[in-house]
Every structure is written in C-alpha cells, then in structure tokens.
N, C-alpha and C positions, 0 to 999 in steps of 0.2 A: 504492500500498500504505499510505503513511504517513499519507495523507488519510483513508482508512477507519479506521485507528486512532484518528486524533484524533475523527472523529465518533464511533466507538463510545465514546471515554471521554467526550464531552460528552453523549451520551446517558444513559450510566451515571450521571453526575453530577445531571442532570436526574431521572431515575427517583429517585435517593435523595433529592433535596429533595422530590419529589413524596410519596413514601412518608413522608418526618418530616413533612411539612405536613398529610398526610391519614392520621393514625394514629387517628382516632375508630373504635372498634369497632362494628361493624354486625352483624345478624342476617340471614343469606340462608336463605331457605325456598325449596325446590324439590322438588314433589311430596310425598316424605315424607323427604326430608332436610333437616336444618335444623343450620346451622353459623353459629357467630360468627367473624369477622375483622376485620381492620382494612380500612376503606374502600379504601385505596391496593391492598392484597393482591387484594382481590376486583375492582377495576378491572382492574388488570395482568393478572389471568386472564383475564378477559374479552376484554382486547387480544389476549393470547396465543391463545386459541382461535378468535377471529376471523381471525387472521393464517394459523392452521393451518387453517382451513374455506376460506380463500380460495386457499392453496396447493394443497389437495386437488382444488379445483374447477379448477384452472389446469393441473395436470399431465397429464390427458389431452391437451388442445391441445398443450402443449410437446413431449409425445412423438410425436404426429403431425405436428407442424412438423418435428422432427429426421428422421421417416421420409421425409417429403416432399424435404427438403433432401438427405438422401442419396440418393435413390433420381434426385433430378435431377443430383447430382454425378456419378452413376455414368453416367447417360447422355450427360452432356457428356464425359466421358472416351472412351465408344463413340463418340461422333460425332466427335471430335477425332482417335482413331485411326483411323476410318474416311476422315476428309477427308486424314489423312497418307497412307495408301494409295493413296487414288485421286490426290493429287499426285503420288506416286512413280511410280506406273503411267503418269500422262501424262507426266511427265518421262522415263521410257523410252521411251514411244512417239514422242515428238518427237525424242529423241537416235536411235531406230532411223530414222525417216524422215530425217532429217538423213544418217546413214551411208549409207542406200539412194542418197539423191540424189548424195552423194560418188562411190560406186562407179559409178553410172550415169555421171556427169561424166567420170570417169576412164576408162572404158571407151570414152567417145564419142571421147576425146582421144587413143585410141591408133590409130596408124596402121594401115591395114588392108591385108592382105598378100595 
C-alpha cells in the first residue's frame, strides 16, 4: 500500500514538472472542433483517452476469464465432494467386509453342539 502511494506521488510530481515545461499553447483541430490549450494538457488528455480505450478493449476478456475461473472452481468443489463421498462409501464397504469376516470367524470358532 505504501509503495503504491509513493509511486503515485512520484508520478504526480513528474506530471506537474511535465506540465510546467510544456505550457506552450497550441491549437487542436478535429473535424469542426477547434480549441486552444497547453501542449501538456493535450498530451495528458490523449494519454488518458488511450488508457481508457485499452481498458474498454480488455474488459470483455477479463469478464470471460473470471467466468471461466468461477465455473472451474465450482467444478473442482463438485469433484472434491464426489471424491469425498466415494471415499466414505469405500471405507464403509471395507468396514462392512471386515465386520462380516469377523462374524464368520467367530461363528466358526463356536463349538458345534
């Protein structure tokens, strides 16, 4: 958390220095729009728009990845519970076989009358 704060402060300081060094006014024309602003502001707006567009492009794949991970976690839980049930059933069967063997052995040891 502190590292992120330090990095954010450094980036903010660099942005201020950049803005102070590039305060030259320029005219930006796009289709019918025309406005005048500092070079630093125009460049920072262009950077922000680029970041925004890249995030918008990557959001669908992030959502898809989260859905896949969620479904895989659900499947893992189902398989683990199934494995646990099978293990319990096998243990019960083995215990039942041992009990039957003990009963048969005890019956064979009883004296015949």
